[in-house]
C-alpha positions as a Markdown table, in Angstrom:
| # | Residue | x | y | z |
|---|---|---|---|---|
| 1 | Unk | -64.8 | 19.7 | -114.6 |
| 2 | Unk | -61.4 | 20.3 | -116.2 |
| 3 | Unk | -61.5 | 20.4 | -120.0 |
| 4 | Unk | -57.8 | 20.7 | -120.5 |
| 5 | Unk | -56.8 | 18.1 | -122.8 |
| 6 | Unk | -54.2 | 17.4 | -125.4 |
| 7 | Unk | -56.9 | 16.9 | -128.0 |
| 8 | Unk | -56.2 | 20.2 | -129.8 |
| 9 | Unk | -53.0 | 22.2 | -129.9 |
| 10 | Unk | -55.1 | 25.4 | -129.9 |
| 11 | Unk | -56.7 | 24.4 | -126.6 |
| 12 | Unk | -55.6 | 26.8 | -124.0 |
| 13 | Unk | -57.3 | 26.2 | -120.6 |
| 14 | Unk | -56.1 | 27.9 | -117.4 |
| 15 | Unk | -57.1 | 27.2 | -113.9 |
| 16 | Unk | -60.0 | 29.2 | -112.6 |
| 17 | Unk | -57.8 | 30.1 | -109.6 |
| 18 | Unk | -55.3 | 32.1 | -111.8 |
| 19 | Unk | -55.6 | 35.8 | -111.6 |
| 20 | Unk | -56.0 | 38.1 | -114.5 |
| 21 | Unk | -52.8 | 39.7 | -113.2 |
| 22 | Unk | -51.0 | 36.5 | -114.0 |
| 23 | Unk | -51.2 | 37.3 | -117.6 |
| 24 | Unk | -53.5 | 38.4 | -120.4 |
| 25 | Unk | -55.5 | 36.1 | -122.6 |
| 26 | Unk | -53.5 | 34.4 | -125.3 |
| 27 | Unk | -55.0 | 35.8 | -128.5 |
| 28 | Unk | -52.6 | 34.0 | -130.6 |
| 29 | Unk | -54.8 | 30.9 | -130.4 |
| 30 | Unk | -58.1 | 32.7 | -130.9 |
| 31 | Unk | -60.3 | 31.3 | -133.6 |
| 32 | Unk | -62.6 | 33.3 | -135.9 |
| 33 | Unk | -65.4 | 33.5 | -133.4 |
| 34 | Unk | -64.9 | 34.4 | -129.7 |
| 35 | Unk | -67.5 | 33.7 | -127.0 |
| 36 | Unk | -66.8 | 36.1 | -124.1 |
| 37 | Unk | -68.3 | 35.3 | -120.7 |
| 38 | Unk | -68.2 | 37.5 | -117.6 |
| 39 | Unk | -69.9 | 38.0 | -114.2 |
| 40 | Unk | -69.8 | 41.2 | -112.2 |
| 41 | Unk | -66.1 | 41.0 | -111.4 |
| 42 | Unk | -65.1 | 40.2 | -115.0 |
| 43 | Unk | -67.0 | 42.9 | -116.9 |
| 44 | Unk | -64.0 | 45.3 | -117.2 |
| 45 | Unk | -61.4 | 42.7 | -118.5 |
| 46 | Unk | -64.0 | 41.2 | -120.9 |
| 47 | Unk | -64.9 | 44.7 | -122.3 |
| 48 | Unk | -61.2 | 45.3 | -122.8 |
| 49 | Unk | -60.8 | 42.0 | -124.5 |
| 50 | Unk | -63.8 | 42.8 | -126.8 |
| 51 | Unk | -62.1 | 46.1 | -127.7 |
| 52 | Unk | -58.8 | 44.3 | -128.5 |
| 53 | Unk | -60.6 | 41.7 | -130.6 |
| 54 | Unk | -62.4 | 44.4 | -132.7 |
| 55 | Unk | -59.1 | 45.3 | -134.4 |
| 56 | Unk | -57.5 | 41.8 | -134.2 |
| 57 | Unk | -56.0 | 40.4 | -137.4 |
| 58 | Unk | -56.9 | 37.8 | -138.6 |
| 59 | Unk | -60.4 | 38.9 | -137.8 |
| 60 | Unk | -62.1 | 37.5 | -134.7 |
| 61 | Unk | -65.9 | 38.1 | -134.2 |
| 62 | Unk | -66.6 | 38.4 | -130.5 |
| 63 | Unk | -70.0 | 37.8 | -128.8 |
| 64 | Unk | -70.2 | 38.8 | -125.1 |
| 65 | Unk | -72.5 | 37.4 | -122.5 |
| 66 | Unk | -72.7 | 38.8 | -119.0 |
| 67 | Unk | -74.0 | 37.2 | -115.9 |
| 68 | Unk | -75.2 | 40.1 | -113.7 |
| 69 | Unk | -77.4 | 40.6 | -110.7 |
| 70 | Unk | -79.4 | 43.7 | -110.1 |
| 71 | Unk | -78.6 | 46.5 | -109.6 |
| 72 | Unk | -76.7 | 46.5 | -112.9 |
| 73 | Unk | -73.5 | 48.5 | -113.1 |
| 74 | Unk | -74.8 | 50.3 | -116.3 |
| 75 | Unk | -78.1 | 51.0 | -118.0 |
| 76 | Unk | -78.7 | 48.2 | -120.6 |
| 77 | Unk | -80.0 | 49.2 | -124.0 |
| 78 | Unk | -82.0 | 47.2 | -126.5 |
| 79 | Unk | -79.6 | 45.7 | -128.9 |
| 80 | Unk | -79.7 | 46.4 | -132.7 |
| 81 | Unk | -77.7 | 43.3 | -133.4 |
| 82 | Unk | -79.7 | 40.2 | -134.0 |
| 83 | Unk | -78.1 | 36.9 | -132.8 |
| 84 | Unk | -79.6 | 33.5 | -133.9 |
| 85 | Unk | -80.4 | 31.0 | -131.2 |
| 86 | Unk | -81.4 | 33.5 | -128.5 |
| 87 | Unk | -84.8 | 33.5 | -127.0 |
| 88 | Unk | -87.2 | 36.2 | -128.2 |
| 89 | Unk | -87.1 | 39.2 | -126.0 |
| 90 | Unk | -83.5 | 38.8 | -124.8 |
| 91 | Unk | -82.4 | 42.1 | -126.1 |
| 92 | Unk | -80.6 | 43.8 | -123.2 |
| 93 | Unk | -77.0 | 44.8 | -124.3 |
| 94 | Unk | -74.0 | 46.6 | -122.8 |
| 95 | Unk | -74.2 | 50.1 | -124.5 |
| 96 | Unk | -70.5 | 50.5 | -125.1 |
| 97 | Unk | -70.2 | 47.2 | -126.9 |
| 98 | Unk | -73.3 | 48.0 | -128.9 |
| 99 | Unk | -71.7 | 51.2 | -130.0 |
| 100 | Unk | -68.7 | 49.3 | -131.1 |
| 101 | Unk | -70.8 | 46.8 | -133.1 |
| 102 | Unk | -69.9 | 43.9 | -130.8 |
| 103 | Unk | -73.0 | 41.8 | -129.9 |
| 104 | Unk | -73.7 | 41.3 | -126.2 |
| 105 | Unk | -76.5 | 40.1 | -124.0 |
| 106 | Unk | -77.1 | 40.0 | -120.3 |
| 107 | Unk | -78.2 | 37.1 | -118.2 |
| 108 | Unk | -79.9 | 37.8 | -114.8 |
| 109 | Unk | -80.5 | 34.6 | -112.9 |
| 110 | Unk | -83.0 | 36.4 | -110.7 |
| 111 | Unk | -85.0 | 37.3 | -113.9 |
| 112 | Unk | -86.2 | 40.7 | -112.7 |
| 113 | Unk | -84.5 | 42.8 | -115.4 |
| 114 | Unk | -86.4 | 43.6 | -118.7 |
| 115 | Unk | -84.8 | 42.3 | -121.7 |
| 116 | Unk | -82.4 | 40.1 | -119.8 |
| 117 | Unk | -82.2 | 36.3 | -120.0 |
| 118 | Unk | -83.6 | 34.6 | -117.0 |
| 119 | Unk | -80.9 | 32.1 | -116.1 |
| 120 | Unk | -77.2 | 31.6 | -116.4 |
| 121 | Unk | -75.0 | 33.1 | -119.2 |
| 122 | Unk | -73.7 | 29.7 | -120.0 |
| 123 | Unk | -77.3 | 28.5 | -120.6 |
| 124 | Unk | -77.8 | 31.4 | -123.0 |
| 125 | Unk | -74.5 | 30.4 | -124.7 |
| 126 | Unk | -75.8 | 26.9 | -125.2 |
| 127 | Unk | -78.7 | 28.2 | -127.2 |
| 128 | Unk | -76.4 | 30.1 | -129.4 |
| 129 | Unk | -73.9 | 27.2 | -129.8 |
| 130 | Unk | -76.7 | 24.8 | -130.6 |
| 131 | Unk | -77.9 | 26.8 | -133.7 |
| 132 | Unk | -74.5 | 27.9 | -134.9 |
| 133 | Unk | -73.3 | 26.3 | -138.1 |
| 134 | Unk | -70.4 | 24.4 | -136.6 |
| 135 | Unk | -68.7 | 25.5 | -133.5 |
| 136 | Unk | -65.1 | 24.4 | -134.1 |
| 137 | Unk | -64.2 | 28.0 | -134.8 |
| 138 | Unk | -65.4 | 29.2 | -131.4 |
| 139 | Unk | -63.0 | 30.0 | -128.6 |
| 140 | Unk | -64.4 | 30.7 | -125.1 |
| 141 | Unk | -62.9 | 33.4 | -123.0 |
| 142 | Unk | -64.2 | 33.8 | -119.5 |
| 143 | Unk | -63.3 | 36.2 | -116.7 |
| 144 | Unk | -64.9 | 36.3 | -113.3 |
| 145 | Unk | -65.5 | 34.3 | -110.1 |
| 146 | Unk | -65.0 | 30.6 | -109.7 |
| 147 | Unk | -68.6 | 29.6 | -110.4 |
| 148 | Unk | -68.5 | 31.3 | -113.8 |
| 149 | Unk | -65.2 | 29.9 | -114.7 |
| 150 | Unk | -66.2 | 26.3 | -113.8 |
| 151 | Unk | -69.4 | 26.7 | -115.8 |
| 152 | Unk | -67.4 | 28.1 | -118.8 |
| 153 | Unk | -65.0 | 25.2 | -118.6 |
| 154 | Unk | -67.9 | 22.7 | -118.6 |
| 155 | Unk | -69.5 | 24.5 | -121.5 |
| 156 | Unk | -66.3 | 24.3 | -123.5 |
| 157 | Unk | -65.8 | 20.7 | -122.6 |
| 158 | Unk | -69.4 | 19.8 | -123.7 |
| 159 | Unk | -68.9 | 21.4 | -127.2 |
| 160 | Unk | -65.1 | 20.5 | -127.4 |
| 161 | Unk | -64.1 | 24.2 | -127.7 |
| 162 | Unk | -60.9 | 25.9 | -126.9 |
| 163 | Unk | -61.3 | 27.7 | -123.6 |
| 164 | Unk | -59.3 | 30.3 | -121.6 |
| 165 | Unk | -60.3 | 31.4 | -118.2 |
| 166 | Unk | -59.1 | 34.1 | -115.9 |
| 167 | Unk | -60.2 | 34.8 | -112.4 |
| 168 | Unk | -61.0 | 38.5 | -111.9 |
| 169 | Unk | -58.9 | 40.3 | -109.3 |
| 170 | Unk | -60.5 | 42.4 | -106.7 |
| 171 | Unk | -59.6 | 46.1 | -106.6 |
């Protein structure tokens, strides 16, 4: 599903086939809240984006969701940052982001990781978007493989959100 439309001048939607090397995310169109989505191949670029957004002016509040399969590339920690709309028990967070005060959660489709959401990161995002007070101020930034980018575009389309995607490059 392609959600690129002319409905909003702030809408920035790139092809899931574009590589991150083709250019960074356009933060000039970021709204006050940013939903960051990544799979295994997009963790590093999304963490870097979260770092940039921490000091961005005007202020942008990022919330990062990671779709990961075991074994995880880091040891998750229980989050100290509560997020409305998430299922009870979904507390696994990326430690570095937690240290920065950036909320994050981990989705493991296999469901065999304690504290992780059993399902897709975009399904977890839907729960958050459904209880958020208005979502017009949310921009979706996604980095990863084609499946994640397609799901991110569909999510953005369903909620009429600005969306930028970048395919992660292999090292």
